N, C-alpha and C positions, 0 to 999 in steps of 0.2 A: 504494500500500500504506500501511498504518498502522504507526507505530513510536513507541516512547517516547523522548523527547528532553529534554535539559536544556541551557540556554543560559548558565547561570552556576552556581556552586557554592552549596550550602546544604542545608537540611533537605529530604530527599527528597520529602516530602508537599507541600512548598511549591513546588518547582522542576520536578518531573517532569510532563510532559504527553504525551498521545498525539497525534501530528501526522501529516498526510498527507505522503508522500514518494514519489519515483520508485523503482520496483523496480530494484535494482542488477543489473549484468551481471558475471558472473564473468570474471576474467582467466585467463591460461594455467594458473596453479597453484591456481586457486580453484574453488569450487562454489557454486551458488545453492541455498539450502535453504528450503523452506517449513516454518516453525516450527510445531510441534504443541503444545509446552509448554516452559516455562522456569521455574526456581525463583528465589526471592528469597533470596539468601545474604547473610550479614554483609559479605562482601567487596564485594558490589554496592552496599550502603548506604554503605560507606566510600568507594567510588570516586566516587560522585556528590557527596561532600563534599570531594573532593580530599585524602583521608586515606589513600589506598592507595598501593601501590608503583608502580602505573602511573598516569601523569598523563593526565587526559582532554584531548583537543583539542576545544575548544568551537567550535560546538555539537556535542554528543556523544550517541550512543546509550547505552543502559545494559543491564546484564545480561551475564553472562560465559559462560553455558552453557545447553544445552537439548537437545531431541530434535526431529528433523524429517525430512522426506523430500527427497532430492536431486532438484531440479527441472531443473538444467542444470549442465554441467561444462565447465571449461576444457580446452584442448588437452593439457595435461600431467597432468590428474587421472585417476587410474586407479580409478574407481568408477562403477558403473552408475546411470543415472537411475532413480529409483524406490526406491532403497535407503533404508531407515530407519536413521538414524544419530544417535549422540550427537555433539555438536559443542561447540567452544569458540570464542569470538570476542567482541569488544566490540560490543554491539548486539543481544543475543539477545532482548530484549523487543520483538519486532517480528513482523510477518507473514512477512517474508522477511529472510534475512541471507546475505551473501557471506563465506566464510571459506576459509582455506587447506585443501586436501584432506588435509594431514598431521594436522590436528586431529581427524579423523573416526574414530569407532569404530562399526562396524556393530553394530546392536542385535539380539539373538536374539528370535525370535518370542515366546518364553515371557515376555519382559519387557514389562510394560505401559508406556504413555507416561509415566505419572506417575513411575514408578521410573527409566526411562531418561533423563528430563529431569534427574535428579540424579546421573547416572552418574559424573561426573568430579570436581568440586571436593571435596565432602565424602568420598566413598568413597576416592578416591586419597590424600587427605590423611590419613585415618584409618589406612589400611593402611600407608602410608609412614612415618608417625610411630611406629606400634607397632613397625615394623621398626627404625627408627633409634634407638628408645629402648633397645634391647638387653635388655629385660626378658624373663626366662625363666619357664618354667612354674613355678608355685608362689611367684613373687615378687610384690611389690605395686607397682601403678601407680596414680597418682592423676590424675583428670580434673577440672579446674575447670569450672564452668558445665555440669554433666553432663547437664542436660535439653536441651541444644542438639542439633540433628540430628547433628552430628559426634560429640558426646559419647556419644550413644546408640549410634552405630555402633562407636565404640571399645570400649564395654562388651561388645557382642555379639562382636566379634572376639577380645577378650581371653578371654571365656568359652570360646570354641571352642579357644583355645590353652592354656587352663589357667592363665592369668595372673589373679591376684587384683586386684580393682579397688576403689578408694575414689572416690566421686563427691561433689563439693561442690554444694550447692544453696543458694538463698536463700529458697525457699518449699517447703512440704511437699506441695503439691498433687499432684505426680506421683511420689511415692516408691514407691507400689505398682507403677506401670508400670515404673519403673527396676529394681525388684527382679525383676519378671517377665522383663526383658531379661537379667538375670544379674549386676547389680552386687552386690558382696559387702557393702559398707558405704556408708552415706550420711551426710554431715555437713552440717548446716544452719549455714552460717557466720554467719547473723544471730543464732543462738541458742547456738552452742557455740564453745569454744576449739579452733580447728582443730589447732594443733600438739599440744596435750595429748591430744586424742582420737586423732590419728594415732599418737602414741607408744604409747598404750594398745593400739590395734588391732594394731600391728606388733611388740609386745613390745620397744619402745624401739629397734628397728633402723631405723625410718624407711622411706620408700618408695624403690624403686629408680629411679623416674622420675616426673615430673610433666608432664602435657600441659596447658599454661596459656594461657588466652585472655582473662582478665579484667583483669589489671594491678592497679595501686593496692594497697590493703591485702590483697586476696586473694592476689596474687602474693607480696607481702612475707611473709605468714604461711605460704604454701606452701613457700617456701625453707626455713623452719624444720622442715618435715616430711620433708626429704630425708635419706636415710641416707648413710653414707660412700661417696664415689665416685659418687653419684647424678647424674642429668642432668635438667634442666628444658628442655623444648622449648616455646618461646613462639611461638604462631601467631596471636595476636590481642591486642587491648587494648580490650575492650568498654567499660570504664569511662572510657577516654580519659585515664587517669591513670598516670603512671610509678610503679613500686614503689620502696620504700626497701629496699635490699639490705644485709643484714648481711655485711660483708666478712669478718669473723672466721670466720663459719660457712663461707664459701666456701673460705677458706684451710685451716682445720683439718679440715674434712670432705672437702676436695678435690672440691668441687662444680663442675659445669659448667652454665652457663646459655647456651642457644643458640637463636637465631632459626630458625624454620622457615617457608619460603614455598614452596608447591607449584611455582610457576613456576620458581624456581631449582633445586628438587629435580629437576624434569623435565630441566633442562639438564645437571645435573652427573652424574646416574647413567647407566650404560651402557644400550644398547638391550635387552639381555637382562633387566635389572632392571625396566625399564619394562614389558616384555612380561609378565614374571612377575606384577607388580602388577596389570596390566590384566586378565589372565586370572583372577586371584583375585577381583578386584572383580566381574567379569561373572558368575563362578560363584556368588559369595555372593548377588548380587542376583537373578539369574535363577532360582535354586533356592529363593529365599525364606529362606535361612539367616540373612540379615540383612534386617531389615524397616526401611522408610523411610516412616513414616506421613505422610499428607497431612492438614492441618487445614482448608485452604480453597483454592478456586480462583477467580480473578478474570479478567476480560477486560482488554485493554489500556486501554480507556476508564475502567476502574476503578482505574487505577494508584495514585492517591492513597490510596484506601482499602486497597489491597493492601500498600503499603509501610508504612502505619501499623499494619496488622495484623501484618505480619512483624516489626516492631520492638517489638511489645507484650510486656510481661513475662508469664510464666506460660504461654506458648504451648507446646503439646506437639508438633505436627506442622509440616511445611513448608508454606509458602504458595507456590502456583504461579500463573503467568500462562498463559492459553491464548488466543491470538489469535482 
């Protein structure tokens, strides 16, 4: 079989290659999956640079999620061969992958492969963060880097819940598309003063929550946009720069800055909460209530072009790999 592998850390386009490998055999708690499609997420890019919460064991496969068909099962796996499933596991950018049967989510027939490939990382993160933010109907929530796949999902979820949204961008290329998805206000941080504009929009009350993934100056300015008792959930640092936090604001506005990592969220919440989020995600995606646009599809042999495209500015849809 063919799989994407890296032997040392570095820029993804420089170190990733499609190589031939033996097709793995599942253990007692595992299944063998024939991969149909897998997305390229920011977490995948961070992983191959050794900047993620999970450390790679070199040489390593890449890609954390995808959709595929169960080809073989271990003795303890309770799922039928031939089932189409969403899966998670290191090495999704491959023709075949072995993963624990507990990571699998059977995919409804109504959901196409392109959507099912993205079922876990972004949708679960979006729904879970909106829940954890505590923002109620009629209140304001701000999303930095709003044109990201996750940002667009949050906008659509908030629209359905009656939560008002402010999205930050650095380019105006996709403002019309964001408005069509339901964002209430868009602020270009390259052209406008973020805190002043937010105060004007919210009648000087500030936002109830910020979902932040940029870091650096954007995060620093976003803290100034938070109202009394507000929370910032930090789930990324695209700029690779730490913010400068105004401690006085944190004290006198009683602000909370908290990291969010889906892996830990899945560990700490109870089974009923995980099931609730899972059902909501599947319903939103299978009915088309939340849309997840695709910009490009590449083969495994085109991995260098694929990761370059996925990391390019101004991208609107997700980049997928199809073996």
